[in-house]
N, C-alpha and C positions, 0 to 999 in steps of 0.2 A: 341376701337373707332378709327375712322379715321377722317381726316380733309378734307372738300371739298374746293377747290380753285376755286372761282367763279367770282372774279373781278380782274381788273388790279392791284389794290392795294395789293390784296392777293398774286398775282404772284410776285410782287416786294418783299414782305416780305418773300416769299418762297425762292427766289433767294438769298436774304441777308442771310438767315439762312443756305443755302447750302454752301455759301462762308465763313461762320463764322468759323475761326480756333478753336474757343472755344466750338464749338458744341460738346456735351458730348455723343451723341449716333447717330447711322446711321439714315438717313431719306430715306424712300422709297416713290417714286413718281410713281403713276399709272395713265395712260391715258385711256380714253374711246375711242371707235371707233368713226370715223368721223360721225357727224350728230346725236349723241346720248350721253346722260350723264350717261348711264349705262355701267359699265366696263365689259369686258369679264373675266379678271383676278379676282380671288376670293378675293375681297377687304375685305370682312368680315372675311374670313379665315386668311388673313394676320394680321388683327387687333387682332384676337384671339391668333394666334400662336406667334407673335413677338411684340405685342403691349407693352409688359413689358420692352423690350430692344431697341425698335425703334419707330419712329413716322411714320405714314402712311398718305399720301396725295393722293387725287384724283383730276385730272384736265381733262377737256374735250378737246379733240383734235380739233384744229381750231385756232382762234385768240389768245386764252390764251396760248396754247403750243408754238405758234410762238413767243409770247412775252417772254416766259420763255427761249426759245432757244437763243434769242438775248442777254439775261442776263447771259448766261452760256458759258463756253468755247466751241469751236467747237467740235462736235461729242458727247457732253454730254447731249443733249436734250432728251426729252421724248415725244413720239407722237404715234398715230396710234395703240391704244389698246395694248401698251407695257408698261413695268415698269422697273425701275432701282433703285438700292440701292446705296446711296452715303455714302462712309466711312467717318470717322472722321479724324482729324489731321490737321496740318498746311497747307497742300495742298491736299484737297480731290480730286482734278482733275489731280494729277500727273501721274496716270497710268490708262489708259482707260480699260486695261484688268481686273482691280480690280472692275470696276463698269460697268458691261456689260448690254446692253439694252436687255431685255427679251421679245421677241415677242411670241404671242400665237401660231401662225402657225397651227391653227385649233385644238390646244390642250391646252385650258386655264388652266387645272389642272397642266400640266407640267410646264408652265410658272410660275404659283403660287408657286409650289414647288421650282423652281429655285430661286425665289425671297426670299423665306424663308431661303434657304441655304445661299444666298449672305448676307442677313441681319444678320443672326446669326454669320457668319464668321466675318463680320465687327464689330459686338458687342463684339465678343471675342477678336479681335485685340484691341478694345478700352478699354479692361480690365473690362467690365461690369460684367462678370461672376466671376471675382476675388473678387468682393465686396460681401462677403458672407452675405445673409440675415439671419434672425433668423431661417428660416426653413431649413438651411443647417446643416447637421450632418456628422460626420466622420464614415464611414462604411467599412467593408471588405467583400469580396466575391470572386467568381470564374467565370472567363470568360467561357461562355458556347458555344458561336458561333457568327457568323456574319449574318446580314440580310440587306435588301435594298441595293443590289449591293455592300455590304461590307462597306457601309457608317455608319452603326450602329453595335455596339457590345452589346450582351445581357449578363448580369451579374446576377448570382444567389447570393443573399445576404445571409450572414451567419445567420442573424436574421430572415430570411424568406422574401419572396417577390422577385421581379425582378427589375432591373434597366437597363438603356441604356446609352451607351457611344456614343457620337456624334462625327463624324470625324471633323465637322466644329468647334468644341469646344476643340479639342485636339491639333494637330499640322498640320492644313491644309496647303498645299494639300497632306501631307503624308498620305497614306492609313492606316487604322486602323490595318490591318494585318502585317504592318511593325513594329508596336510597341506593339501589343498584340498577344496572341496565345491561342487557346482553352485549358482549364485546368489551365491557369495561375491564381495564387492568386493575388488579386488586392486590393488596398486601395485607397479611394478617398473621396471627399466631395459630398454628396448626397443632391440634392434639393428635399425634400420630396414631395411637391405638383406636380412637373413635372416629378419625377423619373429620372432626368438627373444626371449622375455621372461624376464628373470632376476628372480626374486622371493625369492631366498635372503637371509636376514638374518644379522647377526653373532650368535654365541652369547651368551646372557646372562652377565653377570659374576657372580662369587661373591656380591657384595653383593645383587644382584637375587634370586638364588636363596635367599639367607639370609632376605630379607624375605618372599619368596613362601612359603617352607616353614619355619615356626618349628622350634626345637629339639625333636626327638622326634616330629614329624609324619610322616605316611606318605603316599607318593605312588607312582606307577608308574614303573618303569625298564625299559629294554630290555637284555637280555643280549647284548653284542656279541661277546665272546671268553671262552673258558673254557680252563683248564688244570687239572692235578691239584690245585694249591694256590691258584690265583688266578682271578678273573673280572673282566671289565671291563663295567661297567654305564653306561648313558647316560640322563641326564634330558632331554637335548636331543641331536639327531643329532650335534652338534659339541661336546658337553660330557660328558666321561666321568669315571668314578671307578673306581679299582682296589680291590677288596676281597679279603680272604684267606679261607681256610677257617674261621678262628676267627670271622669275621663271619657265617658261615652255619650252622655246626654246631660243637658243643662236643666231638664225638667225634674224637680225633686220627686215627682210622683212616678217617674219611670222606674222600672225594676230591671236589673241587669239580665235576669233569666228570661225576660220577655223580649229583650233586644238581641241576645246572643244565645247560641246553643252549643253544647259540647261537640267538638268535631268541626266547627266552622273554620274556614280559612279566611282571615280578614286582613284588610289593608290597615297598617298601623304606622303612626309617625313615631320615630325614635327621637326622644328628647334627652339632651345632655344637661343634667342638673348642675347647679353651682358646686354641689358637694363632690362631683365627679361620678356619681351614680347615673344609671340610665333608667329611663322610664318610657312607657308606651302610652300613646293617646290615640283614640279612634275617632274622636270628633274632628270636624273640619278637614277631613281627607277628601279631596275632590276626585271625581271619576277620571279626569284627564291628567292627573298628576303622574309623573314617571315613577315606576316602582322598581327599586333596586332588587336584583336577584336574591332569593333566599340562600341560606347557607347550604353547603353539602355536608351531610351527616357522615359520609364515608369518603375516604381518600379517593380522588378522581371520580367521585360519584356525581349524579345530577343534583340540582337543587331539590331539597326534600319537600318543599311545598310548591304548589302550582294553583293558579287561579281556576275556579270552577271544579275543584276537587276536594270536597270535605272528607274527613275521616268518619265514615259511617260505621256504626257498631256491627260486629260480626253476628250474623243471624245463624245460629246453630240449628242444624237439621239432622234428621236421622237417615238421610240418603246414604247408601253404601256404595258409592262410586269407587273406582280403582284409585283415583286420586293421583295418577302418575302423569297428568297433563304437563307437557313441556313447552316452553316458549323459546325459540331458537333465534340466533343472530341470522337475519336474512342474507348477510354477506357470505355465509358458509357455502361452499361448493357441495355438489352431490357426494363427492368422495369424502369431503370433510364431515358431512352429516353421517355417512355410514361409519366413519371412524369414531365420531362422537357417540353414536349409538352403542358401538362395542365398548367404548370406554365407560359410558354411563352404566351399561349393564354390569361391568366389572366393579364399578364403584358401589352400585346398589347392592351387589352381592357382598362386598366388603362391609357395607353398613347394615347388612341383614334386613333389607327392606321387607323380606317375607316373614319376619318375626321368628326365625329359627332360634332355638335355645343357644345360649352361650354368648351372644353379642349384646353389649350394653347400648347399642345405637340403633335398634330397630326403628325405622322412621315411620312406617305406616301400618305396622301390625301384619297379621296373617292375610294372605290372599292377594297381595298387590302383584301385578304382572309387569315384567320389563317391557318397555316399548320396542316394537320392531320397526324396520324401515317402512313397511307397508302401513303400519299404524300412523307413522309420522307423516306420510304423504297424504293421508286422508284428512279432510277438514275435521276439526274437533270442536265440539260446542264449548262456549265460554262458561266456566264454572262460577256461580255467584260467590263473591268474597268481599271483604271490606274494601271499599274504594272511595276516593274523595268525590264529593258532590258539590253544591254551589260554592265556588272557590272564593274569589275576592269579594268579601261581604262588607258593606258599610253599615254601621250601627245606626239605622234610621228608626226613629221612634214610631212604632205602630200604634194607631189609635186604639184605645181600650175604653170600655164603658166608664172607667173612672176619669178619663182625660178627654175623650172625644166630645166636642161640642161644649166643653166647659168654658165659661167666660173668663176664668182665671188661668187657663192653660198657658204655659210658657212656650214660645216657639223654640224649636230645637237649636237654632243657631245662636240664641242668646246665651251669654256666659252665666256661670253659677252665681247665686246670691252670695256676695262677699260677707265675710265675718266682720263684726264690729271691731274686732281686735286688730285689724290689719289695714288702717286707713291709707298707708303709703301704697301698699300693693293694690288696694281697691281703686285708688285714684289712677294708678298706672293702668290697671285693667280697663277702667272707664275710658281713659285716654286712648288706649289701643283700640277699643271698640269704636270710638269716634273716628279715629283715623281709618279704620276698616270701612266704616260707612262712607267717609269722604272718598276713599279710593274707589268703592263701588259706584258712587255717584259720578265720579270723574270719568270712569270707563263708559258709563251710560251716555254722558254728554259727548265724549269723543266718538262713540259709535254713531250718534245722531249726526255729528258734524261730518263724519266720513260719508254718510248717505247723501247729505246735502251738498258737500263740497265736490265740485267737478271741474274747477277752473284749470288747475295745472297738476301735472304728475308730482311736482315738488311739494305742493300743498298736501297731496294725499300721502306721500312718503313721510312728511313731517308729522301728520296726524297719526299715522300708523306707529311711528316711533314713540309718540307720546302715549298711545294706548298700550304699547308693549312695556313702557316704563311704569305706567300705572298698574299693569298686571303684576310686575315684579314687586312693586310696593305692596300690593294686596297679599302676595304670597308671603313676604316677610312679616306682614302684620299678622297673618294666620299663625305663623310659627311662634311669634312673640306672644300672641294671645294664648296659645296652648301652654307655653312655659309659665305665664302668669296665672293661668287657671290652676295649674298644679301647685304653685306656690301658695295661692290662697287656700287651696284644699288642705295643704300641710298645716298652715296656721290655724285653720278651723279645727283640725284634729287635735291640736295641742290645748284647745280651750274646752276641756271636758265639761266644765260646769255650764258653759253657754250651750253646749250641745244638748245637755240634759234639759235645759230650759226650752230649747227649741222643740225637742221631742214632746215635752209636756204640752207646749202650746199647740202643736199639731194635733195632739189627741183631743184637745178641747174644741177643735173646729167642728161646727155643726155639720153633720153628714147630710147629704141630700135625702129627701124623702124616698123610701124604698118603693120600687115599682110593684105592680101586682102580677108580675110574670109567673111566679110559682103558684100564687093563689089561683090564677086563671086556669092553669093546667090541673091543679088539685081538684077543681070543681068537675073536671071531666071524668074522674075515677070514683067508683062506688066505695072503695075502701082505701085506707091510707097506705097499706102495704104495697098494693099494686102501683100506686102513685110513686112511692119511694123507688121501687125497682125501675119504673120508667125514667125517673129523673137520673138515676145512676147510669142507666144505659145512655141517656143523652150526654151526661157528663163524660162518659168514656169516649164517645164520638168526638167531643170537643177537646178532651184532654190528651188523647193519644193520636198522633198523626197517622195517616193511613199507612205510611211506610213502616210504622212500628207496631201496628196492631197484631201482626203475626207473632211478634216477640212478647207483647203484653196483652194477651186476649182476656176478655171479660168472661169469667166462668159462667157456664150455662145455668148452674144451680149453686146457690150459696145460702147460708143461714141468715135469718133476719129476726131478731127477737121482737116480741110484742111491744117492748118499750122503746124501740128505736124511733118509730114514727112519732110517738108522743114526745120524745126528747127534742124533736125538731120544732115544736111549737114555740112561738115567741122569738124565733130567729128571723132577722130581716133577709132580704134577697141576697145581699153580699155574704152574710154568714151561711145561708143555705148553699150558695155556690161553693164556698170553701169546704163545707161538710161533705157535699157530694164529690168534690174533687179528691178529698182525703179518702172517701169510700172507694173510689176507683183505684187509687194508689195501693190501698190495702188488698182489694180483691184481686188485682192483677199481679201482686207481688212486687210491684215497682217500689213500694215503700221501703224495701230493704236497701235500695240504692240511693235513697234521698236522706241525707244527714239532717236536713231541716225538719224532717218529721219526728226526729228524736224517738224512734221506735225502741220500746223497752217493755219488760214484763212487770206487772204489778206484783207486789209482795204482800204476804199476810200481815205484816207489821211495818213499822216505820224504819226499822233497822236495816242496814245493807246486807246483813247476814241472814235475815228472815227468809223462810222458804217462799218460793213463788206461789201465787194464788192459782190453784188448780181446781177443776170441776170434777165431778164424779167419774166422767169418762176419760179423764186424763188431759182434757183441753186446758191450755194455759191462757190466762187473761193478759192481753197485751194492751198497750196504750200508745197513741201517737198524737202529735200536735196538729191542731187545725189552724190556730192563730198564734201570732208572736207579738210580744211587746204591747199587749192590749189588756186593760183591766178585765178580770174574769175571763181570761183567754180560754177558748173552747178546746177540749180534747176529745178524742174518740176512744172508746173501749171496745175490744172485740175478742172473741175466743179463737185461739189458734189450735185446731184439733190435731191429734197425733198423725192423721193421714194427710195433713197439709191443707185441708179445707178451712174455710173461715166462716164465722158467724158474727155479724155485727150486733153489738149489744146496745149502746146508746151514746149520745153526745152529752158531755158533762163540762163543767167549768174546771178551772185549774186546780181548785182545792178539793174537788170531789174525787176520792180514791176508792170508791166502792165499785164493784163489778156491775 
């Protein structure tokens, strides 16, 4: 069943529930097209498939959706025949990317399936599937293959019958074929009525990790989040570590988000701190160092990370394929394949793959066809899906205009500048760096002697042994250097006053004279507006990688106020570059996923309860950050129109709150 929201009072109750941090399950809100109360999204299908773990609401687009939008944070409204799933937690509006607005775009079934996936992922994160009902039993079986673009795994149970493993209920967004493989023996909790099999394990403890990875050893980690100064790495989908810029690069001008990207698989050194805690360091990991195998996320499963396999974002499209592609164990015989096809057909019928009414587990909606033996014999095209790309990545500093060719640039291998408050650790760090240099010099001398020495085999063997000993000494020095670097970083963090003084001193450093790059291009255009649009296009090409341009396209048309070009006057090249990058983030919609932009709506007054600043056509005035921790830091104002389009207003300073 679902709830119709038909009055202003019901809208207020809906908003109160969405804001409630004690809400125990996700709420899904669906809007109907303008002028009708009948939704395009399959509201009955939603109620059937997710009604046991989520509440579903229907509201008509118009005055009611406008009232709801005013009661919710900016960008979290629902309107125009779209739907959204709202997660649970203390702040369900913290991340817009977790609660995406799903439009039909002419394909209501696709939008319905997306909402089912979103709501199940939110229910899993809320722990609803960890509460085992009476119908859950422990079973064993064998993984037979994958289907529905790899988002489902089919398991043949030992006691007979089939079950499915859902990606949304395992370790989203990790693909199932990272944690499972055909032929793998599996054990999990089976919900008998729905045939869903839960194989997720508890994350390993610190003691288990410490025993698995000795101090100074190297393994693979997944980059989950990055910002300018920090990154979050995962050794297990549910076991993360936060590292800082000092753990990646010794150059204080380097930014973490220019060295790493979300989804990278990197080689990381595991450090055992004196406190017993664990820490990860990316610097000084050599290409030829042995890498210990990553953890298995599922019992008997393969290592969940692999070199040259990053976690790329899912590119959602509107293609309406059948989605029943299967990957089979090549060891199966022809008779086994035929039996598997019959069993798979029975299981898919039980799980209501065709979307028939009455089953809470329709996997793919209406129209999906069961595979036949003839279909399985024919070659099938590979379906694009999230897969890992450059795997083992070393955080090597890439030259940037701010550092390339700079006489004061610090080489990557040099340790961080020590804090004045830690003379003992600093002297130890300097001593370690000296021994590191001596070890490298000794290896160089020994290599030269090996080339020159040719008298006897015993001399060559002795020199080789000395070189091997020096290599081990160098490796130990690298491990000790990483430990000391982290100790110095911790001491520096404790001296907050000194850090503030350092930040202030950096701000007073005289910046290099700006180049005339933008001025030169400005002279080629007759009017400022054409020049601005050209610069935004160039910034889009530079800002968005080619592989992501389909996901973040630059609109063919967008609004540009007469004051925008004027507000750029007086900015140097660095500030102009930041302004155009921010423009790209706003126009592509990527700004909604970047917390550093601090996207929010302007209000008519200074109070938190004052209404949002709206224009005559219903456009809301929005504000994003261009600069951080800088006097008179720049901000950008723009109009967010009701149809989703954008009009850039102007660049302002931090204290300017006018549209």
